[in-house]
N, C-alpha and C positions, 0 to 999 in steps of 0.2 A: 197606779203610780209605783215606781221602783224606789225601794228604800236604799240605804247605804250599801247593802250587800250586792246589789245588782251589778253585773259587769265584772265581778271578781271571780277568778277561778284558780284552781290548783291543778297542775298537770300530774296525772297519776298513771300507774301501770294498769294494764288490763287485769281485772280481778282474778282471772284464771292463770295468769302468768306467774311463773316461779322466778322471783327476783328481777322481773322485767325482761326475761328471756322469751323467745318465740314459743308459740303453742302449736305442737304437732297435731294435725287433724287425723285422728284415728278412726272416727266414725265414718261409715259408708252409707248411712241412711239416717232419717229423722228418729229421734232426737239426736242432734249432732253433738260434737265435742263442745263443751262449755268454753266460751271465749271471754265473756264479760257479763256481769250482773250489774245493771244500772242502780244508781242510788234509789232508795225506797221512797223518797219524797214525791208527792203529786202537786206540789206548789208550782204555780205558773212560772216562777223565776228560778227554779232549781232543776237541773238536768245534767246528764253526762253527754258530752260531745265526743263521739267515738270515731277514731281514725284507725283504719286497718289496711295493712299491706300484706301481700302473700309472696312466698318464695316457693318455687317448684324445684325440688332436688332431684327429680327424675329425668331420665333421657326421653321421656314421652310426655305429651300434653296430659293434663288432668283437669276434670271438671270439678269446680268448687261451688257449693251452695251455702249461702249464709242465711240462717233463720233469724229474722230481725224481730225480736220481741214475742215470738210465738211460732206456731207451726200451721195455724189455720187462718182463714180469711178474717180480717183484712191484712194479716201480717205479710210484710214484704219478704219475698224470697229473692235474694240476689244470686243469680247464676252466671258464672263466667268460666270459660275454658282457659286455663293458665298454660301458656307455652312451656315447652320443655326447657329445663335448666335456666329458668328465668328468675329474677329476683326483685323484690320490693315493688311489685305491681300494685298500684293503688286500687283497693276494692271499695272501701268506705271512706269518703273524703271529709268526714266530720258531721255526720248526722246525729241528731239528738234522741235520747231515750231516757225514760225515768220510770218510777213506780215499780222498781225491782224487776223490770223486764230483762230477759236474757238475750244475749247474742250467742248463737251456736253455729257450728259449721260441720258439714260433711262433704266427702269427696268420693269420686268413683273409684279411687285407688287409695288404700290406707297408707299412712305414714310417709307420704312424699310431699305433702303441702304443709308449710309452716307459716302461721300467722304472726305478724309483728304489729305493734301499734301502741297507742296511748289514748288516754281519756283526759279531756279538759272538764273538770267537775265544777259546775257553777252552783254555789250554795249561798243561802242567806247567812250573813255573819252578824253577830250582835256583840 
């Protein structure tokens, strides 16, 4: 049963973002560029809901890989080819993560993909 804190959240920037700005993907292999570290709680009613979009600043397509909570099985790797000079393509539409798990990213070309997003943090409040 949910207590008074359930359903309440605060919108936050990605933890690796400088003042809410985009995060340039500099890594070209695993471990990727840190994007976000989820809240440390393992409580059933506490988590981060992560939303990510990508911008490709290059005149060429670029492949992006998102490491979701780790780099081995059963961690999900999201792979997408981002069209040239495209902006704000949705990559993660609000998936949840907790237990201080990390979201990381790498690309086949360095410094051309920029990740933007936010986190809805659901926490118990007393």
